[in-house]
N, C-alpha and C positions, 0 to 999 in steps of 0.2 A: 435305978441307975445302976444291973457291979458294975465295980470297977475292974475284975479280970475273967479272965476268959474260962470259956473252958480248957482242959490239956486239950494236948492232941495227941488222937490213935498211936502208939509205939511204929503202928503199919507206915501211918504217913511221914513221921517219921524219920526209918529208915530208909523210905521210898525217895524220900527228899534230896538224905546223901547221895545217897547211887545214885540219882541223876545228876547229879550236881559232880559226887567223879568220873565220873563214864562224860559229862562234856567238858571236865579237865584235861580228861586222858584225852579227847574225839582234838579239843585244842594244843597238844602238844606234840600230837603226831601233825597235826596240818602245817601246824611249827617247824616241826624237823622236817619232813616231804622239803617245803617249803627252803628251809635255811639246807641241807644237802642236797639240795637240787641247783645252786647257785646255778644259775644258765650257766653250759656255754656260751660263749662269745668270742668273736673276733675285733682285736685288742684297735680300735682305732688307729687311721692314720697319725702320728703327731703323737699320740701316747708315750705318757713314757714309761703304762708296761707293757706297749710295744719294742721300743725304742731299748726295755734291760733287756727282753727275751730275747731278741737278733744280736747284743752285746753282748748277752752269756752262752752265745753262741761261735760268736765271730772270733774265737785264740783262739776255740780250737780246735776250725776251718783254719786260720790260718795258719796253724801251725804246718801243716798239712799240703797248704797249697798255697801260702807264701803271702804278706803283706803286703800292700790294701789289698782289700773283698767287701766288698757291698752286694746286698743281695733285696731281688729280686723274690718278692714274697709272693708262695702259689698260696697257698693253705697256712691259716695259723688258729691254732681253736686255744681260750684258755678256761678253767671252772674248777673250782674246790681243788688251790694249789696247786695244778699240771694245766704244762704244757704240753701244744702239740706242733712242730711246723716245718711242711716244706718249702724246700728253699731251692733259688738258682744264683748260686754264689753269679760274681767275677767281679770285673779290675773297677772302679771307675770311670764314670765315661760310658759303662757297660760292653767294652772290651772281655771277648770268654776268654775263661782261667783255659791255656794249653794243658792237661792233667797232666801230656808229658811230658814235662817242663818238671812235675810236683814227683809228690815222696807218692805216689800212683805210678809215674812212669811203668812200671813193671806192668802193671792189672788194667791199666788205662781202654787198652782197647778189649776188655772182657763189659766195663762196667757201663750204666747207663748213665753217660755226662757227669758232672758233674751236681746234677742235684742232689741237695741232704738234706734226709730228714733228721729230726727231733727230737728224742722227747726231755722235756725241763720240768724242776718242782721246788715250789719258791718250798722254801725249806732258810730257815737265821738271815729272814731279812731283804733275800737275794734268786738268785733267779739261776738254778744252777745241772746241769747237766747231766744228768738220767742214762739215756741210752743214747746212742745215732749210727745214721747207716752215709755215708757217702756212696753215690752214683747204686746203688741195690737197681737187684734185674727184678725181685719180685716183693710181696708184702711184709717183709722179714718180721710184723710187731705179727700175725695171727698164728696164733698158738701161745704165744709166750703169756706166762699167766700174771707178770706183771702186769700186761695191755689191757684182759679179760677187766681188770681189779680199778680200769680207769672209769669216769663219766661218759656217760654215752654222748655220742656227737664228740667227744674229745678228737680222737682218729678215727682217716677216711677211713 
């Protein structure tokens, strides 16, 4: 019995290499889609991520309405290094914020309350406020090219 095997035809060698290459490309594309689609999620209550997002918004709002401020979260989504929140700020214990006693006093009657919308980006090991609106009367983010680049499901 011979110890050698007949040499494989060049066609089969090329075919096998091509099949391996295509299978590798397929695996890479699946892994890339899975990684880049890092699911947009709502950070759960009590998590560090949720607290860090809220604490990144708080100084901006307290500078405008005065401290202290606590938030009722209406909408919070995070994913792929971005976060978008819709918050109803209030005083501790649930007391409403009187916009006429804040920096918004001249605009208060034209605002839709103190509802705050904020876009944040996780960079340099912390959440950074990128854009915000307090009391908007429309969906200010529609048509903004920055918001068009965000992960699907992040913005309402």
